[in-house]
C-alpha positions as CSV (number, residue, x, y, z in Angstrom):
1,M,5.6,15.0,-22.4
2,K,9.0,16.2,-23.4
3,K,10.6,14.3,-26.3
4,N,13.7,13.3,-24.3
5,I,11.5,11.8,-21.6
6,K,9.5,9.9,-24.2
7,A,12.6,8.6,-25.8
8,W,14.0,7.6,-22.5
9,L,10.9,5.6,-21.6
10,K,11.1,3.9,-25.0
11,R,14.7,2.9,-24.4
12,M,14.0,1.6,-20.9
13,A,11.1,-0.5,-22.2
14,A,13.2,-1.9,-25.0
15,A,15.9,-2.8,-22.5
16,R,13.3,-4.3,-20.2
17,R,14.3,-1.9,-17.4
18,F,10.7,-1.8,-16.1
19,D,12.0,-1.3,-12.6
20,K,13.4,2.1,-13.7
21,I,10.2,3.1,-15.4
22,A,8.1,2.2,-12.4
23,L,10.3,4.2,-10.1
24,Y,10.2,7.2,-12.4
25,L,6.4,7.1,-12.6
26,G,6.3,6.6,-8.8
27,S,8.4,9.8,-8.4
28,L,5.8,11.7,-10.4
29,I,3.0,10.3,-8.3
30,N,4.9,11.2,-5.2
31,Y,5.5,14.8,-6.5
32,W,1.9,15.5,-7.4
33,C,0.0,13.6,-4.8
34,P,2.0,11.6,-2.2
35,F,-0.4,8.9,-1.1
36,Y,0.2,7.6,2.4
37,T,0.1,3.9,1.4
38,R,0.7,1.6,-1.5
39,A,-2.9,1.4,-2.7
40,G,-2.8,4.8,-4.3
41,Y,0.4,4.1,-6.2
42,N,-0.8,0.8,-7.4
43,D,-4.1,2.2,-8.6
44,I,-2.3,4.8,-10.7
45,L,0.4,2.5,-12.0
46,I,-1.8,-0.5,-13.0
47,G,-5.4,0.5,-12.4
48,T,-8.1,-1.0,-10.2
49,P,-7.8,-4.8,-9.6
50,D,-9.6,-7.1,-12.0
51,S,-12.2,-9.4,-10.4
52,G,-10.5,-12.6,-9.2
53,V,-7.1,-11.0,-8.7
54,Q,-5.9,-11.9,-5.2
55,H,-3.3,-10.0,-3.1
56,P,-2.9,-7.0,-5.5
57,G,-0.7,-4.1,-4.7
58,Y,2.9,-5.3,-4.8
59,L,4.0,-3.0,-7.6
60,G,2.6,0.0,-5.8
61,W,4.0,-1.3,-2.4
62,N,7.5,-1.7,-3.7
63,V,7.5,1.7,-5.4
64,F,5.9,3.4,-2.4
65,D,8.6,2.1,-0.1
66,R,11.3,3.7,-2.2
67,M,9.7,7.2,-2.3
68,P,10.9,10.0,0.0
69,K,8.4,10.6,2.8
70,S,6.4,13.8,2.3
71,S,5.9,16.3,5.1
72,L,2.4,17.3,3.8
73,S,-0.4,17.2,6.4
74,V,-3.4,14.9,6.1
75,K,-5.6,17.9,5.2
76,E,-3.2,19.0,2.4
77,R,-3.2,15.5,0.9
78,R,-6.9,15.3,1.0
79,Q,-7.1,18.6,-0.9
80,L,-4.7,17.3,-3.5
81,I,-6.8,14.2,-4.1
82,K,-9.9,16.4,-4.7
83,N,-8.1,18.9,-6.9
84,P,-9.2,18.5,-10.6
85,R,-5.8,19.7,-11.8
86,I,-4.0,17.0,-9.8
87,Q,-6.5,14.4,-10.9
88,K,-5.7,15.2,-14.5
89,K,-1.9,14.8,-13.7
90,L,-2.5,11.4,-12.1
91,K,-4.6,10.3,-15.1
92,R,-1.7,11.3,-17.4
93,I,0.7,9.2,-15.3
94,Y,-1.7,6.3,-15.5
95,R,-1.7,6.6,-19.3
96,R,2.1,6.7,-19.4
97,S,2.3,3.6,-17.2
98,Q,-0.1,1.7,-19.4
99,K,1.9,2.6,-22.6
100,Y,5.5,2.2,-21.4
101,L,5.2,-0.1,-18.4
102,I,2.1,-2.4,-18.1
103,K,1.3,-3.1,-21.8
104,P,5.0,-3.9,-22.8
105,M,5.3,-6.2,-19.8
106,M,2.1,-8.0,-20.6
107,I,3.2,-8.6,-24.2
108,I,6.4,-10.1,-23.1
109,M,4.7,-12.3,-20.5
110,F,2.2,-13.5,-23.1
111,E,5.0,-14.3,-25.6
112,K,7.3,-16.0,-23.1
113,G,5.1,-17.1,-20.3
114,D,5.1,-20.8,-21.3
115,E,8.9,-20.7,-21.6
116,M,9.8,-19.1,-18.3
117,F,8.6,-19.9,-14.8
118,Q,7.1,-17.1,-12.8
119,A,10.2,-16.2,-10.8
120,E,12.4,-16.2,-13.9
121,M,9.9,-13.9,-15.6
122,N,10.1,-11.5,-12.7
123,R,13.9,-11.3,-13.1
124,Y,13.6,-11.1,-16.9
125,L,11.5,-8.0,-16.6
126,N,13.9,-6.6,-13.9
127,L,11.1,-6.5,-11.4
128,D,13.3,-8.3,-9.0
129,K,15.2,-5.0,-8.5
130,L,12.0,-3.7,-6.9
131,D,11.7,-6.5,-4.4
132,I,12.0,-5.6,-0.8
133,V,14.2,-7.7,1.5
134,G,12.0,-9.7,3.8
135,R,8.9,-9.4,1.5
136,Q,7.8,-12.3,-0.6
137,P,9.6,-12.0,-3.9
138,D,8.2,-12.3,-7.4
139,R,4.8,-10.9,-6.4
140,V,4.7,-8.2,-9.0
141,A,4.9,-10.7,-11.9
142,A,2.5,-12.9,-10.0
143,E,-0.1,-10.1,-9.9
144,L,0.3,-9.3,-13.6
145,F,-0.1,-12.9,-14.5
146,A,-3.2,-13.0,-12.3
147,R,-4.7,-10.1,-14.3
148,L,-4.0,-12.0,-17.5
149,R,-5.7,-15.1,-16.0
150,A,-8.7,-13.0,-14.9
151,Q,-9.2,-11.9,-18.5
152,K,-8.9,-15.5,-19.8
153,I,-5.7,-14.7,-21.8
154,M,-3.5,-17.2,-20.0
155,E,-3.9,-20.1,-17.6
156,K,-1.7,-21.3,-14.8
157,Y,0.4,-24.4,-15.1
158,K,2.3,-25.6,-12.0
159,P,4.6,-28.6,-12.4
160,G,6.3,-29.2,-9.1
161,R,7.4,-26.0,-7.4
162,N,7.7,-24.0,-10.6
163,V,4.8,-21.9,-12.0
164,F,4.3,-21.3,-15.7
165,H,1.6,-19.6,-17.6
166,I,0.2,-21.0,-20.9
167,K,-1.5,-19.0,-23.7
168,K,-5.2,-19.6,-24.0
169,G,-5.6,-17.8,-27.3
170,P,-3.6,-16.8,-30.4
171,R,-3.1,-13.2,-29.5
172,M,-2.6,-10.9,-26.5
173,D,-5.7,-8.7,-26.1
174,Y,-5.2,-7.5,-22.5
175,T,-7.7,-4.8,-21.6
176,P,-6.2,-2.1,-19.3
177,S,-7.8,-1.9,-15.9
178,V,-10.3,0.9,-15.3
179,F,-8.7,4.2,-14.1
180,T,-10.3,5.7,-11.0
181,I,-9.0,8.5,-8.8
182,P,-8.3,7.1,-5.4
183,T,-10.9,8.8,-3.1
184,T,-9.1,8.2,0.2
185,L,-5.5,8.5,1.5
186,G,-5.1,4.7,1.1
187,F,-5.8,3.8,4.7
188,S,-8.2,1.2,6.0
189,K,-11.8,2.4,6.7
190,G,-11.1,2.1,10.4
191,H,-7.9,4.0,10.2
192,E,-9.7,6.8,8.3
193,V,-12.5,7.0,10.8
194,T,-10.2,7.1,13.8
195,L,-8.0,9.8,12.1
196,R,-11.0,11.9,11.3
197,I,-12.3,11.7,14.9
198,L,-8.9,12.6,16.3
199,E,-8.6,15.6,13.9
200,G,-11.9,16.8,15.1
201,L,-10.9,16.5,18.8
202,V,-7.7,18.4,18.2
203,E,-9.7,21.3,16.8
204,T,-12.5,21.3,19.4
205,L,-11.3,19.7,22.7
206,P,-10.1,22.1,25.4
207,F,-7.2,19.6,26.1
208,F,-5.5,20.9,22.9
209,H,-6.2,24.6,23.4
210,D,-3.0,25.5,25.1
211,C,0.3,27.0,24.1
212,N,1.6,23.6,22.8
213,K,1.9,22.6,19.2
214,W,-0.1,19.4,18.5
215,T,0.4,17.5,15.2
216,I,-0.7,14.2,13.7
217,T,1.2,11.9,11.5
218,N,0.3,8.5,10.0
219,E,2.1,5.2,9.5
220,H,4.7,6.0,12.1
221,R,7.6,3.5,11.8
222,N,8.7,1.7,14.9
223,P,12.5,2.2,15.1
224,H,12.9,-1.2,16.8
225,K,12.9,-4.1,14.4
226,H,13.3,-7.0,16.9
227,D,15.1,-9.1,14.3
228,Y,12.2,-8.9,11.9
229,T,13.2,-8.2,8.3
230,G,10.5,-5.6,7.7
231,W,9.5,-2.6,9.7
232,M,6.5,-2.4,12.1
233,S,4.4,0.8,12.1
234,Y,1.7,2.4,14.1
235,D,-1.5,3.7,12.4
236,I,-1.5,7.2,14.0
237,A,1.1,9.2,15.9
238,L,0.3,12.2,18.0
239,W,3.0,14.8,18.6
240,K,3.4,17.5,21.2
241,N,5.9,20.2,20.3
242,D,7.5,17.8,17.8
243,V,8.0,15.2,20.5
244,L,6.1,11.9,20.2
245,W,3.3,11.9,22.7
246,G,1.1,8.9,21.9
247,L,0.4,6.1,19.4
248,I,-3.0,4.8,18.2
249,E,-3.8,1.6,16.3
250,F,-7.1,0.7,14.7
251,D,-7.5,-3.1,15.0
252,G,-9.8,-4.9,12.7
253,K,-11.1,-8.3,13.7
254,Q,-8.1,-10.0,12.1
255,H,-6.2,-8.8,15.2
256,Y,-8.5,-10.8,17.5
257,E,-9.4,-13.9,15.5
258,Q,-8.1,-15.9,12.5
259,V,-9.7,-14.5,9.4
260,D,-9.1,-16.5,6.2
261,I,-9.1,-13.5,3.8
262,F,-6.3,-11.9,5.9
263,H,-4.3,-14.9,7.3
264,G,-5.1,-17.8,5.0
265,K,-6.6,-21.1,6.0
266,G,-5.4,-24.0,8.1
267,K,-2.2,-24.3,10.0
268,K,-0.3,-21.6,8.0
269,G,-3.2,-19.2,8.5
270,N,-3.1,-19.8,12.3
271,E,0.6,-19.3,12.3
272,K,0.2,-15.9,10.6
273,F,-2.5,-14.9,13.0
274,R,-0.3,-15.8,16.0
275,S,2.5,-13.9,14.5
276,L,0.3,-10.8,14.1
277,Q,-0.7,-11.1,17.8
278,K,3.0,-11.4,18.8
279,K,3.8,-8.2,16.8
280,D,1.0,-6.3,18.5
281,K,2.4,-7.2,21.9
282,I,5.8,-6.1,20.9
283,K,4.4,-2.8,19.5
284,D,2.5,-2.2,22.8
285,A,5.7,-2.7,24.8
286,D,7.7,-0.4,22.5
287,A,5.0,2.3,22.6
288,L,5.7,2.7,26.3
289,L,9.4,3.3,25.6
290,L,8.7,5.7,22.7
291,C,6.0,7.7,24.5
292,N,7.3,8.1,28.0
293,D,5.1,5.3,29.5
294,K,2.0,6.3,27.5
295,K,0.1,3.2,26.4
296,C,-0.6,2.6,22.8
297,L,-4.4,3.1,22.3
298,R,-6.1,0.3,20.5
299,V,-9.5,0.9,19.1
300,G,-11.8,-1.2,16.9
301,P,-12.8,-3.5,15.4
302,E,-16.1,-2.0,14.3
303,C,-16.2,1.6,13.0
304,G,-19.2,1.9,10.6
305,A,-22.1,2.6,12.9
306,G,-22.6,5.9,14.7
307,T,-22.5,4.2,18.1
308,A,-19.2,2.6,17.2
309,Q,-17.7,6.0,16.2
310,A,-19.0,7.5,19.5
311,R,-17.3,4.6,21.3
312,I,-14.0,5.3,19.5
313,K,-14.3,9.0,20.3
314,A,-14.9,8.2,24.0
315,Q,-11.8,5.9,24.0
316,I,-9.6,8.6,22.6
317,V,-10.9,11.2,25.1
318,D,-10.2,8.8,28.0
319,W,-6.8,8.0,26.7
320,L,-5.8,11.7,26.4
321,E,-6.6,12.4,30.0
């Protein structure tokens, strides 16, 4: 690392501008290996989640959303993930993140956690500058506190609506999360399987063997927001001569029934499930407008067994014709 970069990182950490450090490190990840989703960014910036940490990934999510979108193909990105040189670069970024981002923040949170409520701590660390409009705020600090709780370093104290964290020991002995190279593009298993099947069909199916140029992209953003604060996206987009031809969604069972791990329990969980179903209907209607009356193909929810993959393949073939 160049001395001027090291000095800059030290200055930013001393000034608690952890938002700037996170974005700088995110830009390095995006340069060497632009993951498609937030999971890859979070695994490099923080490390794999500790046991008992719920809803991880907000730091990676917020950084990912601010990165320029790469034009690399799925095949090229897979090659980058497997490249030993790139893996070495990512591990170096992880070490920088632990030294200049995660550990300094953890020390501050340990020292001042019982004086500041969680949202105030998020602002004190300047993590609020990473918050995305429409996304639940203060989640980055919440995840970091959860990692301290998972290691029995602090405990949660919640008087009224405020959330504080109290020291459980005399010193801060946070153990950094284990670093592992993300082995996938950051998609769900179902998305990965569907993508792999479609890629195989593009290479082998006579339907694609014409003079047209066929390409595949992922996480295609729906340009219509319908008054929602966040963007809706489709898992896979198929393009013909750079014109959007069709959209595919892999739907896990959470799209068909209320699942506590995805939606939560009780009334709020049911409301979240109904909201997801509403968005699915909106996306289906928008797909017809975006793809010249071509329906959005929805596959799933199972994808593990060979028979399920054969069914997904048959669904795609039927949809193409």
